[in-house]
N, C-alpha and C positions, 0 to 999 in steps of 0.2 A: 544567457544569464551568467554574471561574473561568479568565479569560484572564489569564496573567502575562507581564508584560514587561519587558525591562530596556533604558533607552536610553544608546547609547554616542554620545558627544559626539565630533565628527571637526571641528578648526577652526573652526567657525561654529554658532551656534543654528538655522541655515537647513539645513543638513545634518545628519542624523542616521541610524543605523543602529538599528534597532528589532528586538529578538529576542521572538518570542512563541513558544506551546507549539507551533502548526503551522508558523512560519516561522522558521527554516529547518528542513526534516524530509526525511529520505529516508523514502519511503512504503511501496512495496511494489512486485513484479515484475507483469508484465502479459503475456497473451496475445496483445492487441489489436495490428494492425499498422502503425499510425503514430504517430510521435513527433513530438510539437508542443510547442514553446516559444511559452507565451503571457505577454505583458506584461499587467501588471495595475495600475492605479492609481485613485486616489479623492482628492477634495478638499473634499466636503462631508461633513458630519456626522462620526459616530464610525466613522472608516475602517477602524481596527484592528479592531473589532467586524463591520465589513462584512466585512472578508477573512475573519474567522472563520467567519461565516455562508456566505460564499461556499465557503469552504473544506468546510463540511459538505454544501452543496448538492450540489458537483461529486462530492464522496465517495459520494454516495448515488446518482448517476446511473448508469444501467447501461451507457452509452456512453463513459463517460469513468472512467479509473484515474489518478490522481495518483500520479507516479512521485517526484517530486521539489519543493520548493519550496526559495526563498532568505530571505534576511533581506528584512526590510522598509525600504526607504530613503525617509527624508524629504527632500524637496528643492524648489525655488522652481519656480513655475510658468516655463513658455515660452511664446511666441507671445502670448496674453493675459497679460499681466502683474499686472493689477489682480483679483487673488483668492488664495485661501488656497494655502499650499503644498501640494504634493502627497505622499501614500503611494504608493510604488511597490514591486511583489515581481513574481517569474517563477512560474511553474509548469511545471512538464515535465510534461506527460501523454502519455497514450498512448490511442489512439480508433480506431474502425473508421468515424468518419464523414469522409465525401470533405471537402476544403478548404471548398468553397461550403456545405456543410451543417454543417460546424463554426462557419463565419461566421455563418451563420443562427442556430443555437445560441447562440452566445456574443451575438448580438446581442438575442435573447429575455431571454438572461440578465441583461443588463445593464437591458434593460426592467424586468425583474422586481424589480429591485433599484433601482429608481426613476430611472432614466435616461432624461434628456430632451434632446436635441439640439438646442440653442438656436443655435447659432453655432460656427465653427470655434475649437479650444482653449479651449471655454467650461468653467466649473467642471462637476463631476460626480460623481455617486454613486457609480458605476463605469465603469472604462473597461477593455474585455478587445480585446487587439490579437494576432491571429498573427503571431508573430515569423518564426518556422521552422516548416516543415511537412516532414518527411522532408529529403531534398535537392532538393525540387523547386523551381522558378520558375514563377511565375504572374504574369501582368500583365493583369488584367481591370479594368474601370472601377472595380469597388467592392471588388477583393481583389488585393493584390500582396504575394507573396512570393519571399523575404523580404520583411518591412516595408521599405520604401524609405527610412526615417530611424533604423533602430535603432541602426547603428552611431555616430551622432552625439548618440545621446540616454544621459546618465548614469542616467537612470530605469530603463534596460534595461542598460547595461553593468554599473555597479557592483553590483547584484543578480545579473547572470549571472555576474561574475567571482567574487563571495563566495560562490557557491552550495556550495562544497565547504569552502571556508575556516574556517567557524563552525561548530561543533557543536552540535547540538538539544538 
């Protein structure tokens, strides 16, 4: 299947909204018990193709049902600034994984897609963050839910705000 996309320029070349065949999309209903908002990011390689492969991988996983995706948002990096712009989107999934099992699964997926953790805010082939998990709060060393910085990040807020605004 060819991946088609359109680029919508807004204000500058640094900020773009990208629409593909899978982003945005309303996918399916699910009987799984937990609803989760996952932030997705990438700035190494062909990120749009990687998002398509991630979508296919997760769609075929028995423990994950993708409920909805958002448009892809291209934006400048934060933290470490000497790197390529990021492509970000969100996935709304349903799962029977517990929060810690989901975190372990997402870290496995990141590694499967070539993620190497070299330093904080480093460039990455894939970044998967649990933003919200049901309405629970967790504060562990390696897992904070809600994600502690999501309300300050355009990379999460813009795709989240646009998830219902742009038709697939």
